[in-house]
C-alpha positions as CSV (number, residue, x, y, z in Angstrom):
1,M,0.0,0.0,0.0
2,V,1.1,3.5,-0.7
3,A,0.8,6.4,1.8
4,V,0.6,10.0,0.7
5,E,2.7,12.7,2.3
6,L,2.5,16.4,1.9
7,T,5.3,18.7,3.2
8,G,5.9,22.4,2.7
9,H,4.9,25.8,3.9
10,L,1.9,28.1,4.3
11,I,3.2,31.6,3.5
12,C,1.2,34.7,4.5
13,A,1.8,38.0,2.7
14,H,1.1,40.2,5.7
15,E,0.1,40.1,9.4
16,G,-3.7,40.1,8.5
17,E,-3.3,36.8,6.8
18,A,-1.2,35.4,9.7
19,A,-3.9,36.5,12.2
20,T,-6.5,34.6,10.1
21,V,-4.3,31.5,10.2
22,R,-3.9,31.7,14.0
23,R,-7.6,32.2,14.4
24,Y,-8.9,29.3,12.2
25,L,-6.0,26.8,12.3
26,P,-6.9,25.0,15.6
27,R,-10.4,24.0,14.2
28,H,-8.8,22.9,10.9
29,V,-6.3,20.7,12.7
30,E,-9.0,19.2,14.9
31,L,-11.2,18.3,11.9
32,T,-8.2,16.9,10.0
33,H,-7.1,14.7,12.9
34,G,-10.7,13.2,12.9
35,E,-10.6,12.3,9.3
36,P,-10.4,8.6,8.4
37,G,-7.0,7.7,7.1
38,C,-5.1,10.7,8.7
39,L,-1.9,9.3,10.1
40,H,-0.2,12.6,10.8
41,F,-1.1,16.3,10.5
42,E,0.9,19.1,11.9
43,V,1.0,22.8,11.1
44,K,3.5,24.8,13.2
45,P,4.9,28.3,13.1
46,T,8.5,28.8,11.9
47,D,10.9,31.6,13.0
48,D,9.2,33.8,10.4
49,P,5.9,35.0,11.9
50,L,4.3,34.8,8.4
51,V,5.3,31.2,7.6
52,W,4.0,27.9,8.9
53,S,5.6,24.5,8.3
54,V,3.1,21.9,7.1
55,S,3.5,18.1,7.4
56,E,0.7,15.6,6.5
57,R,0.5,11.8,6.0
58,F,-2.5,9.9,4.9
59,V,-2.9,6.1,4.7
60,D,-3.6,6.2,1.0
61,R,-4.5,8.4,-2.0
62,A,-8.2,8.0,-1.4
63,A,-7.9,9.4,2.2
64,F,-5.7,12.2,1.0
65,D,-8.1,13.1,-1.8
66,A,-11.0,13.1,0.7
67,H,-9.0,15.4,2.9
68,Q,-8.4,17.8,0.0
69,A,-12.1,17.8,-0.9
70,R,-13.1,18.5,2.7
71,V,-10.6,21.4,3.0
72,A,-11.8,22.9,-0.3
73,A,-15.4,23.0,1.0
74,S,-14.5,24.1,4.5
75,E,-14.5,27.4,6.3
76,W,-10.7,27.1,6.5
77,G,-10.5,26.5,2.8
78,R,-12.6,29.6,1.9
79,I,-11.0,31.9,4.4
80,T,-7.4,31.0,3.5
81,R,-7.9,30.5,-0.2
82,G,-5.6,33.5,-1.1
83,I,-2.7,32.5,1.2
84,T,0.3,31.0,-0.6
85,R,0.8,27.3,-0.3
86,N,4.2,25.8,-1.3
87,F,3.7,22.1,-0.9
88,V,5.2,18.9,-2.3
89,V,3.1,15.7,-2.4
90,T,4.8,12.3,-2.5
91,E,3.7,8.7,-2.4
92,R,5.7,6.2,-0.3
93,E,5.4,2.5,0.3
94,K,4.2,1.9,3.9
């Protein structure tokens, strides 16, 4: 079986975007941890107050795709749509 991993950064253009991330991120993390197939999900601040490090791992492509669909339709997805995401998605044998 092949797990799907996403790594990278969420990059805010200004403090207003960073404030939005800080406000809405806890609920987004909570919902993601509750998704079937989520093995790991972490979004943490870096030394730059406008940048967060993102690390995700899902049991398979179907679980990852379901997560992406949920995010796209969620409050988090709508509110953070304009924030830059610099992510790499890889598939790895479990």
